[in-house]
C-alpha positions, 0 to 999 in steps of 0.5 A: 500500498502506497502512503497517504500524503501527509495532512495540514489540519487547515485542509478540509481532510485534516478537519474531517480526520479530527473529526472522526476521531474526537467522535471514536473516542467520545463514544467511548469516553460518554459510555464511561461517565453515563453509564456510572450516573445510570447505574440507580436506576438499571439496579432497579429496573433490572433487579439486580443487586451491588454485584449485578452494578459491579459487572456492569462496570467491570464487565466493560473494563475488563476486556477493554484493560486485557485488548487494547494493546492487542486491539493497537497491533491489530490497527499496526498490522491490517490498518488503523483506519479499518480496525477502527471501524471494525471497532466502532462497528462492533462496539455499535452492535454491543451498545443496542444489545445493551440496550435490548438487555431484558435482564442484568446477565445479558445486560453484562454479556453486551458489555464485554463485548462492547470491552472488546469493540473499544480495545479495538476502536481507542487505540485507532483514534490516536494513531490515526492522526499520528500517522495522517498529520504533518509533522508541523501540525501534528501537535496541535491536530493533537490539542485540537482532539484533546480540547475537544474530547475534555469537551465530552468529558464535560458533558457526559454526567449532563448528558447522561443524567438527563437521559436518564430523566427524562428515556430512561437508561436503556437511552445511554446506550442506544446515543452510541449508535447515531454516534458509530453512524456518523464515525463509520460514515465520516471515517470510510469517505477522508481518513486515510489508511495507514500501518506499521510497515514493519510490524511483529512477526507475529501477534501475540495472541498468548499474551492476551490470553493469560491478561483477559483469563487472569483478569476476569478469574480476579474478577469473578473472584472479588465479586462473588468472593471467591478466594480459588478465583483470586488464586488463580488470577494470581496464577494466570497472571503470573505466567503471563509476567513470564509469558511476556519475557520469554516472547519476541511479541510481547505486549509488555516489553520488559526493556520498559521496565528497566526504566525507574521513573517508568517502575514509578509512575505504573506504580503510583498509576496502580494506587491512585487509579485504583482509588479514581475507578472506587470513587466514580462508581461510589460517588454517584451511587452515594448521591441518589441512594442516600443525599437523595439527588436526581440523575441530572443532579448527580451528574451535574455534582461531579463537574466542578472535577472535569471543568478545573482538570480541562483548566488546570493539567496543562499548567500543571504539565508545563510547570512539571517540565520546567521542575520535574514530576516529582512534587505535583505526583507526590502533592496532588494524592494528597490533596485528592485523599483530603477531598475523599475526607471530606466526602466524609460530610456526603449524606442524607440530604447533603448541601451541595454548597457547602458539603459536596461542592467543597470536596468535589472541588479540593479532589478535581484540585489534586486530579488537575495537579496529577494527571500531566505530570504523571504521564510526562513522567511515564514518556520522559522515562523511555525513548522516542520511538517506545512513548507509544507502546510507553503509554499503552502501557500505562492505561493498561494499568489504569484499566486494571486498577479501576475493574480490580477496585470496583469489584474489590471495594464493595466487599472491603468496604462492608456494602452487602446485596442489602445496599442498593435498598438500605440508605443508612447501609450504603452511607456506612459503606460508602464513608469506609471506601473513601478512607481506603481510596484515600490511603490508597491516594496517600500510598500513590503520594509515597512511591512518587515521593521516593522513587521519583529522583529530583531534578528528572524532567519530562520531553515536552509533550506536544500540544496546544495550549489550553489541553493536557495531550502528549504526543502519541505514536501507534497504540497509544490509548485515547482515553489514557490518563494523561490524555482525558480525565478519569471517567466518571 
């Protein structure tokens, strides 16, 4: 295949490419934000308990986290536009199945399928921009993509709450269908095809299979409280590590972990994003079940977090570029933990101005200080030709930690099967969960303070002012922590 000439952002086709990738990334992003808001109504309508809601979230994250690196490799080998379109169509069909699900078992199965589609769709979005645009316009294109994606993240809770109130929870899945049609139409007509001219000899199918089996067993064991499944999951995870260390075509090259900063940044990611997964799962439930907020009001309540990240993350990234990421990666989680301690005040009839708003503002400030420097540390710890796979690995770590947190946290916090119908029981478990999440954030701060050397700086991300995006190579995921706010 003859490579297409590089595009310019001001060209007509260049604008179409940005539109296609923004709409594509918005599919996966909106799905995360709007479904969280809909969880209480899903529980009521389908008669499911807390475990059913955990699986509703975790099913999607499970297949996405396990297959996202394979999805990037498929795009490099078979064509990024082709796999991007396949993923979009798959995602749309699975979304329709979610909307039609007659019971929670069918909904969970459809969510698992949705995650497979997202694993094909999401790596291609930013990889298409990286491969399509002229070097001089690539940073501006990524910045525009990131800014518009940030808008999608900001409106997600509002859109989800509004849809649930006027049309029911099934509408949060049906909204994906017209978006998917638009993505496919624009992509087929206007997005140039690209692929890696020298892909690995073989795809790491064994590694991918071990990853999904390991995460599946761990998730099942934690949600269903089956110790044997957790043991099997740990054994499979050990097998995955052994396979990756010996494979010539590993999804996760072991050479990345020779960098102390890369290891430290991913350990921070593991702790911090576990906390975020727990917070964004339980906070919206707490506001609706205990505080009596409507779905729309609960969605609006979390909006300051996204606004603060969109406003301040680029400034934190520039500061870390000059002074190094160690301080913001230490201070950010501490601020986030303080915000979670303030969330302990959110109870029955909680006042938004005096109880909810201060907590989400302090928490949002912590994330704003942390996220961009964290990604700068990841990318700055490897050579430029490894930036894409490093970002992909970091995103997989973030997804995995969120998956396991949603699976394990309710049981650890004492949120039992009856909690959805018992506000007092849920509120007690919520307080315990927030203390656990605060401890995870403080653990991340300690890791950063101890393991990130002083004076370490990162290569400057190629981004427009006002965005926290980074320049990524193929495999880089559109929902990588560096690029988008955490899903809520």
